[in-house]
C-alpha positions in Angstrom: 30.7 -69.2 42.4 33.9 -67.2 41.8 34.4 -64.1 39.9 35.8 -64.5 36.3 39.4 -63.5 35.8 38.4 -61.2 32.9 36.1 -59.2 35.3 39.0 -58.7 37.7 41.3 -57.6 34.9 38.6 -55.2 33.6 38.2 -53.5 36.9 42.0 -53.3 37.4 42.5 -51.7 34.0 39.6 -49.4 34.5 41.0 -48.2 37.8 44.4 -47.6 36.3 42.8 -45.6 33.5 40.9 -43.6 36.0 44.1 -42.7 37.9 45.8 -41.7 34.7 42.8 -39.5 33.6 42.8 -37.7 37.0 46.5 -37.1 36.6 46.0 -35.7 33.1 43.2 -33.4 34.3 45.3 -32.2 37.2 48.2 -31.5 34.8 45.9 -29.7 32.4 44.5 -27.6 35.3 48.0 -26.5 36.3 49.0 -25.7 32.8 45.8 -23.9 32.0 45.0 -26.3 29.2 41.8 -28.0 28.1 40.4 -30.1 31.0 38.8 -33.5 31.2 35.1 -33.0 31.8 33.6 -33.8 35.2 31.1 -35.9 33.4 33.9 -38.1 32.1 35.4 -38.4 35.6 32.0 -39.3 37.0 31.4 -41.9 34.2 34.7 -43.6 35.0 33.7 -43.8 38.7 30.2 -45.1 37.8 31.6 -47.8 35.6 33.7 -49.1 38.5 36.7 -46.8 38.6 35.8 -45.2 41.9 38.5 -46.9 44.0 41.1 -45.5 41.5 39.4 -42.1 41.7 39.8 -42.1 45.5 43.5 -42.9 45.2 44.0 -40.3 42.5 42.1 -37.6 44.4 44.3 -38.1 47.4 47.5 -38.7 45.5 47.2 -35.6 43.2 45.0 -33.5 45.6 42.6 -33.2 42.8 38.8 -32.7 42.9 38.8 -32.7 46.7 37.3 -29.2 47.3 34.4 -28.9 44.8 31.3 -29.7 46.8 28.9 -30.7 44.0 31.6 -32.9 42.5 32.2 -34.6 45.8 28.5 -35.2 46.5 27.9 -36.8 43.1 31.1 -38.9 43.4 30.2 -40.2 46.9 26.7 -41.1 45.8 28.3 -43.2 43.0 30.5 -44.9 45.6 27.4 -45.6 47.8 25.5 -47.0 44.8 28.4 -49.4 44.1 28.6 -50.5 47.7 24.9 -51.1 47.8 25.1 -53.1 44.5 28.0 -55.2 45.8 26.1 -55.9 49.1 23.0 -56.9 47.1 25.0 -59.2 44.9 26.6 -60.9 47.8 23.3 -61.4 49.6 21.3 -62.3 46.6 23.8 -64.8 45.1 25.2 -66.0 48.5 28.7 -64.9 47.4 29.7 -64.4 51.0 30.8 -68.0 51.5 32.8 -68.1 48.3 34.5 -64.7 48.7 35.5 -65.1 52.3 
């Protein structure tokens, strides 16, 4: 069983969008303009954009200090990792992915 190409493209696009949204929020913060809500940033991560969010946080030095944001974000990452581990174990994807 292999992953469909559309699913790979979806996650790639979602992560690129996440990086762009983090950039726009960082720019808005610097220019004292209307910001992207933290709920939106968390939703992007929850949908699967968390790898892009990690890249953007480091690249733009954005959302790296606020403790509550970090806790919710890393819980989202943990949830995704657990879901991936379950999918691999439940559907025996380990052999086809490795």
